[in-house]
C-alpha positions as CSV (number, residue, x, y, z in Angstrom):
1,X,-3.0,17.3,21.2
2,X,-5.6,17.4,18.4
3,X,-4.4,20.9,17.4
4,X,-0.8,19.8,17.2
5,X,-1.8,16.8,15.0
6,X,-3.9,19.1,12.9
7,X,-1.0,21.5,12.2
8,X,1.5,18.7,11.5
9,X,-0.9,17.1,9.0
10,X,-1.7,20.5,7.4
11,X,2.0,21.3,7.0
12,X,2.6,17.8,5.5
13,X,-0.2,18.3,3.0
14,X,1.1,21.7,2.0
15,X,4.6,20.3,1.6
16,X,3.2,17.6,-0.7
17,X,1.2,20.2,-2.7
18,X,4.3,22.2,-3.2
19,X,6.3,19.3,-4.8
20,X,6.2,18.5,-8.5
21,X,3.7,15.7,-9.3
22,X,6.4,13.3,-10.5
23,X,8.1,13.5,-7.1
24,X,4.8,12.9,-5.3
25,X,4.2,9.9,-7.5
26,X,7.7,8.5,-6.8
27,X,7.3,9.1,-3.0
28,X,3.9,7.4,-3.0
29,X,5.2,4.4,-4.9
30,X,8.2,4.1,-2.5
31,X,5.8,4.3,0.5
32,X,3.6,1.6,-1.1
33,X,6.6,-0.7,-1.6
34,X,7.7,-0.1,2.0
35,X,4.2,-0.9,3.3
36,X,4.1,-4.0,1.1
37,X,7.4,-5.3,2.6
38,X,6.5,-4.5,6.2
39,X,2.9,-5.7,6.1
40,X,3.4,-9.4,5.7
41,X,0.3,-10.4,7.8
42,X,-2.2,-8.7,5.5
43,X,-0.5,-10.0,2.4
44,X,-0.8,-13.6,3.7
45,X,-4.5,-13.0,4.5
46,X,-5.0,-11.8,1.0
47,X,-3.3,-14.9,-0.5
48,X,-5.4,-17.1,1.8
49,X,-8.6,-15.4,0.7
50,X,-7.7,-15.7,-3.0
51,X,-6.9,-19.4,-2.5
52,X,-10.3,-20.0,-0.9
53,X,-12.1,-18.3,-3.8
54,X,-10.1,-19.4,-6.8
55,X,-8.2,-22.5,-5.9
56,X,-9.6,-24.6,-8.7
57,X,-9.0,-21.9,-11.4
58,X,-5.6,-20.5,-10.6
59,X,-2.2,-21.7,-9.3
60,X,-0.6,-20.6,-6.0
61,X,2.0,-18.6,-7.9
62,X,-0.7,-16.5,-9.5
63,X,-2.1,-15.7,-6.1
64,X,1.3,-14.3,-5.0
65,X,1.2,-11.9,-8.0
66,X,-2.4,-10.9,-7.3
67,X,-1.6,-10.2,-3.7
68,X,1.1,-7.7,-4.8
69,X,-1.4,-5.7,-6.7
70,X,-4.1,-5.8,-4.1
71,X,-2.2,-4.0,-1.4
């Protein structure tokens, strides 16, 4: 099983290395946006932590913006 995973990962890395850098950047950004949309639980934890630390200095709307850049 480990060998199969190794060869799949190696093939994926070689595919990414063969692509132009601009494509890789766009694919990475799209994957990041998808992860941001799907991972609601961690985003809400980040907002909660920011609120606990900075509730007197910042507004809740600013925490939402910060949480987008953290993930």
